[in-house]
Every structure is written in C-alpha cells, then in structure tokens.
C-alpha positions in Angstrom: 56.7 172.3 125.3 56.8 176.0 124.4 55.4 175.0 121.0 52.6 173.2 122.7 51.8 176.2 124.9 51.8 178.4 121.9 49.3 176.2 120.2 47.1 176.1 123.3 47.2 180.0 123.4 46.3 180.2 119.9 43.3 178.2 120.7 42.7 180.3 123.6 42.6 177.7 126.4 43.5 178.4 129.8 46.4 176.9 131.9 44.2 174.2 133.4 42.8 173.2 130.1 46.2 173.0 128.6 47.4 170.6 131.3 44.4 168.5 130.6 45.1 168.4 127.1 48.8 167.7 127.4 48.0 164.7 129.3 45.6 163.4 126.6 47.6 164.5 123.4 51.3 164.2 124.5 52.8 160.7 124.0 56.2 159.5 125.1 57.7 156.6 123.3 59.7 154.0 125.5 62.8 152.2 124.1 61.0 149.0 123.7 58.1 150.1 121.7 57.0 152.2 118.7 54.2 154.8 118.5 51.8 154.8 115.5 49.9 157.9 114.7 47.2 156.8 112.3 45.0 159.4 110.4 47.4 161.3 108.4 49.3 160.3 105.1 53.0 160.3 105.1 55.7 159.1 102.6 57.7 155.9 103.5 61.4 156.9 103.6 62.7 158.1 100.5 60.1 156.2 98.4 57.0 157.5 96.9 54.8 155.1 98.7 52.5 156.8 101.2 50.8 155.2 104.4 48.2 156.5 106.4 50.1 156.8 109.6 53.4 158.2 110.9 56.0 156.2 113.3 57.6 157.5 116.3 60.5 155.3 117.8 61.9 156.7 120.7 61.4 160.3 122.0 57.9 161.9 122.1 55.1 163.3 120.0 51.8 165.1 120.3 48.7 163.6 118.7 47.0 166.0 116.4 43.4 166.0 118.0 40.5 164.8 115.9 43.0 164.0 113.0 45.1 161.1 114.5 44.7 158.1 116.8 47.6 156.8 118.6 48.7 153.1 118.9 51.6 151.5 120.8 53.5 148.4 119.4 55.5 146.5 121.8 59.0 145.5 120.4 60.4 143.6 123.4 61.5 140.1 123.0 58.9 137.1 123.0 60.1 133.5 123.9 58.2 130.7 122.2 58.6 127.0 122.9 58.4 124.9 119.8 57.7 121.1 119.9 57.1 119.0 116.9 56.0 115.4 117.3 56.3 112.8 114.5 57.7 115.0 112.0 59.0 112.7 109.3 62.6 113.4 108.4 64.2 112.3 105.2 64.3 108.7 104.7 60.9 108.2 106.6 61.9 108.5 110.2 59.5 110.2 112.7 61.2 112.5 115.0 60.3 114.6 117.8 62.0 118.0 118.1 62.0 120.4 120.9 63.4 123.9 120.7 63.0 127.6 122.0 62.9 130.7 119.7 63.3 134.3 120.6 61.2 136.5 118.2 60.1 140.1 118.3 58.1 142.7 116.1 60.5 144.4 113.7 61.4 147.8 114.6 63.1 148.8 111.4 61.9 149.7 108.0 60.4 148.4 105.9 59.6 145.2 107.8 57.9 147.3 110.6 55.2 148.3 108.1 54.5 144.6 107.6 54.0 144.3 111.4 51.6 147.4 111.5 49.5 146.0 108.7 49.2 142.5 110.2 49.8 142.6 113.9 48.6 146.0 115.0 45.7 145.7 117.3 46.5 142.0 118.1 47.5 141.0 121.7 50.7 139.5 122.6 49.5 136.1 123.0 48.0 136.1 119.5 51.2 137.3 118.1 53.2 134.5 119.9 50.7 131.7 118.7 51.0 133.2 115.2 54.9 133.0 115.5 54.7 129.5 117.1 52.4 128.0 114.3 54.6 129.6 111.6 58.0 128.3 113.0 56.5 124.7 113.4 55.6 124.7 109.9 59.0 125.8 108.8 60.5 123.2 111.3 58.5 120.5 109.6 59.8 121.6 106.4 63.3 121.6 107.3 63.1 118.2 109.0 61.7 116.7 105.8 65.0 117.7 103.9 67.3 116.3 106.4 68.3 112.8 107.3 68.1 111.9 111.3 71.9 111.7 111.2 72.2 115.2 109.9 69.7 116.5 112.4 71.3 114.8 115.4 75.0 115.3 114.4 75.0 119.0 113.6 72.2 120.9 115.6 73.9 124.2 114.7 73.6 123.6 110.9 69.9 122.5 111.5 69.1 125.6 113.5 70.7 127.8 110.8 68.7 126.1 108.1 65.4 126.6 110.1 66.4 130.4 110.5 66.8 130.8 106.7 63.7 128.8 106.1 61.7 130.8 108.5 63.1 134.4 107.7 60.9 135.0 104.8 57.7 133.9 106.4 58.3 135.9 109.6 59.4 138.9 107.6 56.1 139.0 105.7 54.4 138.9 109.2 56.7 141.8 110.3 58.6 139.6 112.9 62.3 139.1 113.4 63.7 135.7 114.6 66.7 136.7 117.0 67.7 133.1 118.1 66.6 129.3 117.8 68.1 126.8 120.0 67.5 123.1 119.5 67.0 121.6 123.0 66.3 117.9 122.2 65.9 115.5 119.3 64.2 112.1 119.7 62.4 109.3 118.0 59.9 106.6 119.1 61.7 103.9 117.0 65.3 104.4 118.9 66.8 105.2 115.7 68.8 107.9 117.1 69.9 105.6 119.9 71.2 103.2 117.5 73.0 106.0 115.7 74.4 107.1 119.1 75.7 103.6 120.0 77.2 103.4 116.4 78.9 106.9 116.9 79.9 106.0 120.5 81.7 102.7 119.0 83.0 104.7 116.2 84.2 107.3 118.6 85.9 104.7 120.9 87.4 103.1 117.8 88.7 106.6 116.4 90.1 107.4 120.0 91.8 104.1 120.3 93.2 104.7 116.6 94.2 108.1 117.7 95.8 106.9 120.8 97.8 104.2 119.0 98.7 106.7 116.3 99.8 109.1 119.1 101.9 106.3 120.7 103.5 105.4 117.5 104.4 108.9 116.8 105.7 109.2 120.3 107.7 106.2 119.7 108.9 107.5 116.3 109.6 111.0 117.9 111.6 109.1 120.6 113.6 107.0 118.2 114.2 110.1 116.2 115.4 112.0 119.1 117.5 109.0 120.1 118.9 108.9 116.6 119.5 112.8 116.7 121.1 112.4 120.0 123.4 109.7 118.9 124.3 111.4 115.7 125.3 114.4 117.8 127.1 112.4 120.1 129.0 110.6 117.2 129.8 114.0 115.6 130.9 115.1 119.1 133.3 112.1 119.3 134.4 112.6 115.8 135.4 116.2 116.4 137.1 115.3 119.6 139.0 112.5 117.8 140.0 114.8 114.9 141.0 117.5 117.6 143.1 114.7 119.4 144.6 113.5 116.0 145.5 117.2 115.1 147.1 117.7 118.6 149.1 114.6 118.3 150.2 115.5 114.7 151.2 118.9 116.1 153.2 117.3 118.9 154.6 114.8 116.5 155.7 117.6 114.1 157.0 119.6 117.1 159.1 116.6 118.4 160.0 115.2 115.1 163.4 116.9 114.9 164.2 115.8 118.5 163.1 112.3 117.7 165.0 112.2 114.4 168.1 113.4 115.9 167.8 111.0 118.8 167.1 108.3 116.6 170.0 109.2 114.3 172.3 109.2 117.4 171.1 105.8 118.4 171.5 104.4 114.9 175.0 106.0 114.8 176.1 104.4 118.1 174.6 101.1 117.0 176.4 101.3 113.7 179.8 102.1 115.4 179.3 99.3 118.0 178.2 97.0 115.1 181.3 97.8 113.1 183.6 97.2 116.1 181.7 94.1 116.8 182.3 93.1 113.0 185.9 93.4 113.4 186.1 91.4 116.7 183.9 88.8 114.9 186.3 88.7 111.8 189.2 88.0 114.2 187.0 85.4 116.2 186.2 83.6 112.8 189.9 83.5 111.9 190.5 82.0 115.4 187.7 79.4 115.0 189.0 78.6 111.4 192.5 78.0 112.6 191.1 75.9 115.7 189.1 73.8 113.4 192.0 73.5 111.0 194.2 72.1 113.9 191.4 70.2 115.9 189.2 68.8 113.1 190.5 69.3 109.4 194.1 68.1 110.0 193.2 64.8 112.0 190.4 64.5 109.4 192.8 64.7 106.5 195.3 62.2 108.3 192.4 59.9 108.9 191.3 60.2 105.5 194.9 59.3 104.2 195.0 56.5 106.7 191.5 55.2 105.6 192.6 55.4 101.8 196.0 53.4 102.7 194.0 51.0 104.7 191.4 50.6 102.1 194.1 50.2 99.4 195.7 47.4 101.5 192.3 45.7 102.1 191.7 46.0 98.4 195.0 44.5 97.5 194.4 41.6 100.0 191.0 41.1 98.3 192.2 41.6 94.7 195.3 39.4 94.9 193.7 36.3 96.1 191.0 37.0 93.6 193.5 37.3 90.9 195.2 34.1 92.2 191.9 32.3 92.6 191.0 33.5 89.1 194.1 32.2 87.7 193.6 28.9 89.3 190.0 28.7 88.2 191.3 29.5 84.7 194.2 26.8 84.8 191.5 24.4 86.3 189.4 25.1 83.5 192.2 24.8 81.0 193.1 21.4 82.6 189.3 20.4 82.8 189.2 21.3 79.2 192.4 19.3 78.5 191.2 16.1 80.5 188.4 15.6 78.0 185.3 13.7 78.9 186.5 12.2 82.2 187.4 15.6 83.7 184.1 15.9 85.8 184.7 12.4 87.5 188.3 13.3 88.1 187.2 16.7 89.9 184.7 15.1 91.9 187.1 12.4 93.2 189.4 15.2 94.1 186.8 16.7 96.1 185.3 13.5 97.6 187.5 13.7 100.6 186.5 17.1 101.6 182.7 16.1 100.9 183.1 12.9 103.1 184.5 15.0 105.8 181.5 17.4 105.5 179.1 14.6 105.5 180.5 12.6 108.4 180.7 15.8 110.4 176.8 15.6 110.5 177.1 12.0 112.1 177.5 11.7 115.9 181.2 11.1 117.1 182.1 7.5 116.4 185.5 5.7 116.7 186.1 3.8 113.7 189.1 1.9 112.2 188.0 1.8 108.6 185.2 2.2 106.3 184.3 -0.6 103.9 182.2 0.1 100.7 180.8 -3.2 99.4 179.2 -3.9 96.3 175.4 -3.6 96.2 175.2 -7.4 96.1 176.3 -7.7 99.5 174.6 -8.2 103.0 172.8 -5.8 105.3 175.8 -3.4 105.7 176.0 -3.1 102.0 172.4 -2.3 101.9 172.9 0.4 104.6 176.0 1.8 102.8 173.9 1.9 99.4 171.2 3.8 101.2 173.6 6.2 102.6 175.2 6.9 99.0 171.8 7.2 97.8 170.7 9.8 100.4 174.0 11.6 99.4 173.0 11.5 95.8 169.6 13.0 96.5 170.8 15.7 98.7 174.2 16.7 97.2 173.8 15.5 93.7 176.9 13.3 94.2 176.7 9.7 92.7 179.4 8.1 95.0 178.8 4.5 94.1 178.9 5.3 90.2 182.1 7.4 90.8 183.8 4.5 92.8 182.7 1.8 90.3 184.1 3.8 87.6 187.5 4.5 89.2 187.9 0.9 90.7 186.7 -0.9 87.5 185.8 -4.2 88.8 187.3 -4.2 92.4 184.8 -6.0 94.8 186.1 -4.2 98.2 188.0 -0.9 98.9 189.4 -0.7 102.5 190.0 2.7 103.9 191.9 2.9 107.1 191.3 5.9 109.5 194.4 6.9 111.6 192.1 9.4 113.5 188.4 9.6 114.7 185.7 11.6 113.0 183.6 14.3 114.9 180.2 15.2 114.1 
C-alpha cells in the first residue's frame, strides 16, 4: 500500500484521486480463481517461452494503467451430467450410459496456459458444454472398446479407462477431470438383464457351492477335532495306564521280598507237611498191602490151588475115560479088522437092540407080548412091518430086513418075547 501511495505521490495525485485509482487498479485474487493481467510479456516459469500476460493466483496485484488489462478465470468445480444413448459397445450391443463428471479449469502450469488460450473470455455455460461434448465423445470411444459384460461388471475399471481416455483431450483444453461416476448402464434389447439373470444364477450356484464347501470343511474340521480329541484322550489313557503299570511295578518290587519270603515259608511248611504225609502214606501202604495179602492174595492163592487140583481131577476124569474109550475103540477096530467082511453086519447086529429101543421110544406106550417079523411074502402085518423097516432104512440108514435075513439064513419066522412093556 505504501508503494502504491508513493507511486501516486510521484504522479502528483491527491488523496481523493488516489483512492479512486486504487479502487480501479488494485485487484484481489480469490482462492477459487486466477487473475490474468494481459498486455505485458513475461517468461513462463523457467523456460524461455514468453507470453503476453502475467498470472496472479491468490493474493493481490495492481494493474498497470494503460498497459495491462485484468481478467478473472473461475477455478471452481463444475458438475456435468453425461448421458450417451445407443452407444455401440464391443460386439455391437447398443448401450445407454448415464454418468456425472466433476471438472474444473486447470490452476497449475503449464495446463493453465492452455485454458487461458482457449477458454479466456468464455462463459461458464460454454465451458461446461465444451467439456460435456468432449467427455461424451471419449465415453463413446471407451464403450466401443469394451464388451457389455466388462462395462457392467466393473464400472470402476470402466470409469478409469474413461479418465485415461479423456485426460489428454481435456488437458489440451486446459481442463482437469476430478471425478467421474457411472450412475446407470442399460440397453434396449435387455442384454444386460439376461447377463444379470445369468450372473444371479451363477451367484446362487457359487453361494450354494461355497455353502456346501463350508459345510464340508466344517464337517472335516469337526472330524479332525474329534480325531485330535480322541487321540489326546487315548494318549492320556496310555499315559495313565503307563503310570499305573509303573506304580504297580514299583509296588511289586517293593513287596517282592516280603512275597518271596512268605511264599518260601508257605512252601517250606507245605514241604514239611508233605514229607510227614509221605511217611504216613508209606505206613498206610504197608498196612494195605498186608491187609490185601491176608484178605485177597492168600484166599486167592488158596482158591487157585484148589481150582488147579479140581481141574486136574476133572481132567483126569475126562482123560481116563477117554483113554479107556480110545482103547476100546482101538480094540474094536482091531476086532473089526480081524472079523473080516462081516464085521459091519456083526456090529450092526450088536447095536440092533439099542436102536430098536430108541425107535420104539417114539411109538406111543403099547403093551405087547412079542414082536414077530415075517417074510415079505406074508399078509398085511408083514406088509406093515416091511414098511416100518423101510422107513428105518430111509431115516437111520439101517437095513433091518437084510441084516436079519443074512443072520437067520432061511428061517421064515423069528419070535421075540418081551418080558416088559415099551414106553414111548
């Protein structure tokens, strides 16, 4: 201010005129704007390039009268609504995209120089329209390179691609794109709806698969936990059993001497008792042997001797008659041999009486005085007798008639008188 007053003093202006000049030449720059004083040439930064204006961002400055002209450029944010209809995506599907962009005039070098050159003097509405048309063109270009699935599935990536696509074009205009939000993506052929239903079905499928996998993992974890618990329990039981076994071993080792001594004492007493019992049993055996000798052996030996004597007597009773019978048979054979050819008939005649007694014993009891054997030429009795002798011949093999005929030698009648009756 002092510098300004000094300048005014140099020009020789009064106080009232100085206030008027300050009001018209002194400019204050707001934080959301930039002041442009056109008319004088200045170098851009550290470069050798010169422009016909100077910039004031923040603070204040005085316009050089007659040499400079002051301009203000708003740096505040501008909200632009973007809507692109029937923008063909990759694959030929027309899409409708609705979005909102936040842009502003660049406030930093060197982009701000592009804004001064292209936007200085334009109204805010004209700047917004220019930015809107530029962004819509960039939006159509980005949509043409993406499929509907890519646009719909990852809107953040889609907005990022759009920012990268529009950055160069906006920078040339001196604008900066702060944010870009995709609000809605649709199409008239319901392609995205079908994709949504498919994605929903896949989502349901994936959720069911995930749920099944979670349940399976839960079951596996539960089984693993049960297994680990069982193993721990078994290990605990094994340790307890081992400790119990060790305790028993220690107890057994401690009690071993006492048990051994007790067992030795028991065994010693049992041995002594057994030895005493052996002596008693030996005496009892002797007693039993003597008793058996008196009660069984001696009577048995006596009975054996008696049986031997009895057997010898019985054998003698059998042997002697046998010897006598054998001697008789031998003498009979000798006499039979000495008798010659008639020995058989003589023998049969000697046995005839015994045979007749045997034969008559089969006949009922009859009293008779005598038996007469007649010749075969006789009457009916002779016939009966002949039949009887024939039966005797067939049954006993004895031919009585022939024997009698050979002995009697021509006698017609033999009378046998019986002094007793014959019994059957």
